[in-house]
C-alpha positions in Angstrom: -0.1 0.3 0.0 2.5 2.4 0.6 4.6 1.7 -2.5 0.9 2.4 -4.3 0.7 5.8 -2.5 4.1 6.7 -3.3 3.4 5.8 -7.3 0.3 7.9 -6.9 2.3 10.9 -5.7 4.7 10.7 -8.5 1.7 10.5 -11.1 0.4 13.7 -9.5 3.7 15.5 -9.6 4.0 14.4 -13.3 1.1 14.0 -15.5 -1.0 16.9 -17.1 -4.6 17.1 -16.7 -7.9 18.7 -17.0 -9.1 21.9 -18.2 -10.1 22.6 -14.6 -6.6 23.1 -13.6 -5.9 25.3 -16.3 -5.3 29.3 -15.6 -7.1 30.5 -18.8 -9.2 29.7 -21.8 -7.7 29.5 -25.0 -8.7 28.6 -28.6 -10.6 25.5 -28.6 -9.1 22.5 -30.4 -11.1 19.4 -31.3 -8.9 17.3 -28.6 -8.9 19.4 -25.9 -12.5 19.9 -26.2 -13.1 16.3 -25.1 -10.9 16.4 -22.1 -13.0 17.6 -19.4 -16.6 18.7 -18.2 -14.8 21.4 -15.7 -14.6 25.1 -16.5 -11.5 26.7 -17.6 -11.3 30.6 -17.0 -11.1 33.2 -19.5 -8.0 34.1 -21.3 -6.1 37.1 -20.2 -5.7 38.3 -23.5 -8.0 39.0 -25.9 -6.0 39.3 -29.2 -7.3 37.8 -32.7 -6.5 34.5 -33.7 -3.2 34.4 -36.0 -3.1 33.1 -39.4 -2.3 29.9 -39.7 -2.8 29.3 -43.2 1.1 29.8 -44.4 2.3 27.1 -41.4 3.7 23.6 -42.3 1.7 20.7 -41.4 4.3 20.1 -38.3 4.2 23.7 -37.3 0.3 23.5 -37.3 0.5 20.4 -35.4 2.9 21.9 -32.8 1.0 25.0 -32.2 -2.2 23.1 -31.5 -0.2 21.3 -29.0 0.8 24.0 -27.4 -2.5 25.6 -27.2 -4.1 22.3 -25.9 -1.9 22.7 -22.8 -2.6 26.3 -22.5 0.9 27.6 -23.4 -0.5 30.9 -24.4 -1.9 31.6 -20.9 1.5 30.5 -19.1 3.4 32.6 -21.3 1.4 34.9 -23.3 4.2 37.4 -24.1 6.5 34.8 -25.7 3.1 33.4 -27.5 2.2 36.7 -28.9 5.8 37.4 -30.0 5.8 33.9 -31.9 2.4 34.4 -33.3 3.7 38.0 -34.3 6.2 36.4 -36.6 5.4 35.6 -40.4 4.0 32.3 -40.9 7.5 31.2 -42.7 9.2 32.0 -39.1 6.9 30.3 -37.0 8.3 26.9 -36.9 7.3 23.4 -35.2 10.6 24.1 -32.9 9.3 27.4 -31.8 5.9 26.0 -30.5 7.3 22.8 -29.2 9.9 24.9 -27.1 7.1 26.8 -25.5 5.1 23.8 -25.0 8.1 22.0 -23.1 8.4 24.8 -21.0 4.5 25.1 -20.4 4.5 21.2 -19.5 6.1 21.2 -16.0 3.6 23.9 -15.0 0.4 22.3 -16.1 1.6 19.4 -14.4 2.3 21.6 -11.2 -1.4 22.8 -11.3 -2.7 19.2 -11.8 -0.3 18.1 -8.5 -2.0 20.7 -6.4 -5.6 19.8 -7.7 -5.7 15.7 -7.5 -3.6 15.9 -4.0 -6.0 18.5 -2.6 -9.3 16.9 -3.7 -7.8 13.3 -3.0 -6.6 14.1 0.7 -10.0 16.2 1.3 -11.9 12.9 0.4 -9.8 10.5 2.9 -10.6 13.2 5.7 -14.0 12.8 5.0 -13.8 8.9 6.0 -15.8 8.0 3.3 -13.0 6.0 1.7 -12.5 3.7 4.5 -15.9 2.6 4.1 -15.4 2.1 0.2 -11.8 1.6 -0.4 -12.7 0.0 -3.7 -13.8 3.4 -5.1 -10.5 4.9 -4.0 -8.4 2.2 -5.8 -10.3 2.2 -9.0 -9.8 5.9 -9.0 -5.9 5.7 -8.3 -5.6 2.7 -11.1 -6.9 5.5 -13.3 -4.1 7.7 -11.8 -1.3 5.0 -12.2 -2.6 4.3 -15.9 -2.3 7.8 -16.8 1.3 8.0 -15.4 2.4 5.1 -17.7 0.8 7.3 -20.4 2.8 10.0 -19.6 6.0 8.1 -19.4 5.4 6.8 -22.8 4.8 10.7 -23.7 1.5 10.0 -24.9 0.3 13.3 -23.4 -3.1 13.7 -24.7 -3.9 9.9 -23.5 -2.4 10.7 -20.1 -4.5 14.3 -19.6 -7.8 12.4 -20.6 -7.0 9.2 -18.3 -5.8 11.5 -15.4 -9.5 13.6 -15.9 -11.2 10.8 -15.7 -9.2 9.8 -12.3 -10.1 13.4 -11.2 -13.5 13.3 -11.9 -14.1 10.0 -9.8 -12.2 11.7 -6.9 -14.3 14.7 -7.2 -17.6 12.4 -7.5 -16.6 10.5 -4.4 -15.9 13.8 -2.8 -19.5 15.2 -3.5 -20.9 11.9 -2.3 -19.2 12.1 1.1 -20.3 15.7 1.4 -24.0 14.9 0.4 -24.1 12.3 3.0 -22.6 14.7 5.8 -25.1 17.2 4.5 -28.0 14.8 5.1 -26.7 13.8 8.4 -26.6 17.4 9.5 -30.2 17.8 8.3 -31.3 14.8 10.3 -29.6 16.1 13.3 -31.8 19.1 13.3 -34.8 16.7 14.6 -37.3 18.3 12.2 -37.4 15.2 9.9 -41.3 14.8 10.5 -41.7 18.2 9.1 -40.1 17.3 5.7 -39.9 13.7 5.5 -41.6 13.5 1.9 -38.8 15.9 0.4 -36.2 13.9 2.4 -37.3 10.6 0.9 -37.1 12.5 -2.5 -33.5 13.5 -1.8 -32.7 10.2 -0.5 -33.7 8.7 -3.8 -31.5 10.9 -6.0 -28.7 9.8 -3.7 -29.4 6.2 -4.3 -29.6 6.5 -7.8 -26.3 8.4 -7.9 -24.8 5.3 -5.9 -26.3 2.7 -8.4 -25.0 5.1 -11.6 -21.3 5.1 -9.9 -21.4 1.5 -9.4 -22.3 0.7 -13.1 -19.5 2.9 -14.1 -21.2 5.9 -15.5 -19.6 8.8 -13.2 -20.7 12.0 -15.3 -24.6 10.9 -14.6 -23.5 9.9 -11.1 -21.8 13.1 -10.4 -24.9 15.2 -11.6 -27.3 13.3 -9.7 -25.2 13.5 -6.5 -25.2 16.9 -7.1 -29.3 17.0 -7.5 -29.3 15.1 -4.0 -26.6 17.7 -2.4 -29.0 20.8 -3.5 -32.1 19.1 -2.4 -30.5 18.3 1.1 -29.1 21.7 1.3 -32.5 23.6 0.4 -33.9 21.6 3.2 -31.3 22.4 5.5 -31.6 25.8 5.0 -35.5 25.6 5.7 -34.8 23.6 8.7 -32.2 26.6 9.9 -34.9 29.1 9.4 -37.2 27.3 11.3 -35.2 26.7 14.4 -34.2 30.5 14.1 -38.4 31.3 14.0 -38.7 28.9 17.1 -36.3 30.4 19.0 -38.2 33.8 18.6 -41.5 32.3 19.3 -40.2 30.3 22.4 -38.9 33.4 23.8 -42.1 35.4 22.9 -40.2 38.1 21.0 -42.3 38.3 17.9 -44.5 41.0 20.2 -41.8 43.4 20.0 -41.7 43.4 16.2 -44.8 41.8 14.9 -45.0 43.5 11.3 -41.4 42.3 10.6 -42.3 38.8 12.1 -45.5 38.5 9.9 -43.7 39.7 6.7 -41.0 37.0 7.6 -43.5 34.4 7.8 -44.9 35.7 4.5 -41.6 34.9 2.7 -40.9 31.8 4.6 -44.2 30.2 3.1 -43.7 31.6 -0.2 -40.6 29.9 -0.3 -42.1 26.6 0.8 -44.6 27.2 -1.9 -42.0 27.6 -4.5 -40.0 24.4 -3.3 -43.1 22.2 -3.7 -43.5 24.1 -7.2 -40.0 22.7 -8.3 -38.5 26.5 -8.5 -35.6 25.9 -6.2 -33.7 29.0 -7.4 -37.0 31.1 -6.2 -37.3 29.2 -3.2 -33.8 29.8 -2.1 -34.2 33.6 -2.3 -37.6 33.7 -0.7 -36.3 31.4 2.1 -33.0 33.7 2.3 -35.3 36.9 2.9 -37.5 35.2 5.4 -34.0 34.2 7.3 -33.0 37.7 7.2 -36.2 39.1 8.3 -36.1 36.6 11.4 -32.7 37.4 12.1 -34.1 41.3 12.9 -36.7 40.2 14.8 -34.6 37.9 16.8 -31.9 40.7 17.4 -34.3 43.4 18.1 -36.5 41.2 20.5 -33.2 40.0 22.3 -32.8 43.8 23.4 -35.9 43.6 25.2 -35.5 40.2 26.4 -32.0 41.2 27.9 -33.4 44.0 29.7 -36.4 42.0 31.2 -33.7 39.2 32.5 -31.7 42.3 33.9 -34.8 43.2 35.7 -35.4 39.9 36.7 -32.0 39.0 38.1 -31.7 42.3 40.0 -34.9 41.6 41.7 -34.0 38.1 42.8 -30.9 39.7 44.2 -33.0 42.0 46.2 -34.9 39.2 47.6 -32.1 37.3 48.1 -30.4 40.2 50.3 -33.6 40.4 52.1 -33.2 36.7 53.4 -29.5 37.5 54.6 -28.3 35.5 51.8 -25.2 37.4 51.2 -24.3 36.4 54.6 -25.7 33.3 55.1 -25.2 31.7 52.0 -22.2 34.0 50.7 -20.7 31.6 48.5 -23.7 31.1 46.3 -24.2 35.2 46.2 -21.2 35.7 45.3 -20.9 33.1 42.3 -24.4 34.9 41.4 -22.7 38.5 41.7 -19.9 37.6 39.8 -22.1 36.4 36.8 -24.3 39.5 37.3 -21.1 41.8 36.7 -20.4 40.0 33.6 -23.9 39.9 32.3 -23.8 43.8 32.7 -20.5 44.1 30.9 -22.0 42.4 28.2 -25.3 44.3 28.5 -23.4 47.6 27.8 -21.3 46.2 25.1 -24.3 45.4 22.8 -23.9 41.6 23.5 -27.8 41.0 24.2 -28.0 37.3 23.6 -24.7 36.3 25.8 -26.3 39.4 28.2 -29.6 37.3 28.4 -27.9 33.9 29.4 -25.6 35.6 31.9 -28.7 37.7 33.4 -30.6 34.1 33.5 -27.7 32.4 35.2 -27.5 35.1 37.9 -31.1 35.0 38.4 -30.9 31.2 39.2 -27.7 31.7 41.4 -29.5 34.4 43.2 -32.6 32.2 43.8 -30.3 29.3 45.0 -28.4 31.6 47.6 -32.0 32.6 48.7 -33.1 29.1 49.3 -30.1 28.1 50.7 -30.0 31.1 53.4 -34.0 30.1 54.0 -32.8 26.4 54.6 -30.0 27.3 56.8 -32.3 29.5 59.1 -34.7 27.1 59.3 -32.4 24.6 60.5 -31.0 27.0 62.6 -34.4 27.7 64.1 -34.9 23.9 64.6 -32.0 23.5 66.6 -32.5 26.6 68.9 -36.1 25.0 69.6 -34.8 21.9 70.4 -32.2 23.5 72.7 -35.0 25.3 74.3 -36.7 21.9 74.9 -33.7 20.5 76.3 -33.4 23.3 78.6 -37.2 23.3 79.6 -36.9 19.8 80.6 -33.7 20.5 82.4 -35.4 23.2 84.5 -38.4 21.0 85.0 -35.9 18.1 86.7 -34.4 20.5 88.6 -37.5 22.0 90.3 -38.7 18.5 90.8 -35.5 17.7 92.5 -35.9 20.5 94.5 -39.3 19.3 95.8 -38.1 16.1 97.0 -35.3 17.7 98.7 -37.5 20.1 100.5 -40.0 17.4 101.6 -37.1 15.1 102.6 -35.7 18.0 104.9 -39.3 18.3 106.6 
């Protein structure tokens, strides 16, 4: 296995690959158009195509190869200098020279692309469950290495592109599964079970397509499944924000904004059910933004209420002498109250509300502890008094006996 991984890294450092790893888009050739489904960035130069009618067949072939590996993007000034020459001076040697300079840079981009994708894939833990998938992709990369060493650069590029596509598809599958787990983790399955089932069906289809060797279709289907899970997760998060508002009763402070957020949320759900995911996401984001405003504004009032409640509980604790009888609890409460005041003054109302709530609880505990301690003390005093009274009665009875005996 160790030897296998070393070979893989060697491949990554050597082979040239995919349009996705190139920096800029260049003139399209029949061969380069077949290599990748990923997008190549636009060229930094917009010069008109040079006249190739006077080129020799060898020069034309060398020029096409250089273009296919994006020599004009890696070395734009040198490329323009060659292209500016008369056709008779634009030799195959000139194009081959710039191609040889381009090739290691192109391979370096491939190294970055494939290693990062593979490492990210392994980090998800996906390949520990499906090691055979990783092995299949690695074997394609090894095949590309053999092709590269044979100087069959086009074949190496195309084979390595297939390997990269498999790594990317597996990574997408892993991320799709993680997205589903996050969605299920919200605990809101019952609210969207039908939609979850639909997304699951897409995910299962993608897995079947990948098993059948149809990587391109699997990638597209997995992406659709990911988008479904992601949209549902967005809705779940928005619902949880709304629930936070209503649980605390914050909507009363911004009722109009809350109602408007509800309208956008319902609109997004309707659009999603109608199959318009783009519009649904737009409406959902608008709802999220409005709910967040309501939550933020409401927390100002909520924190103020909690501040008052903590202060009142502190006064009740003092009235019960908790600052003396339950000093440890009282001091802890005072410490949290001071931190809450600092947060409140800084405008961190959510954190301040939590701190005020904790301080209020600690003041209540100190008060109850003081009451309990007073009750225990009163019980002991009563018991002591009973002992004293009993002793007094016994002494009086002994006195009578002694007085009677003396007579």
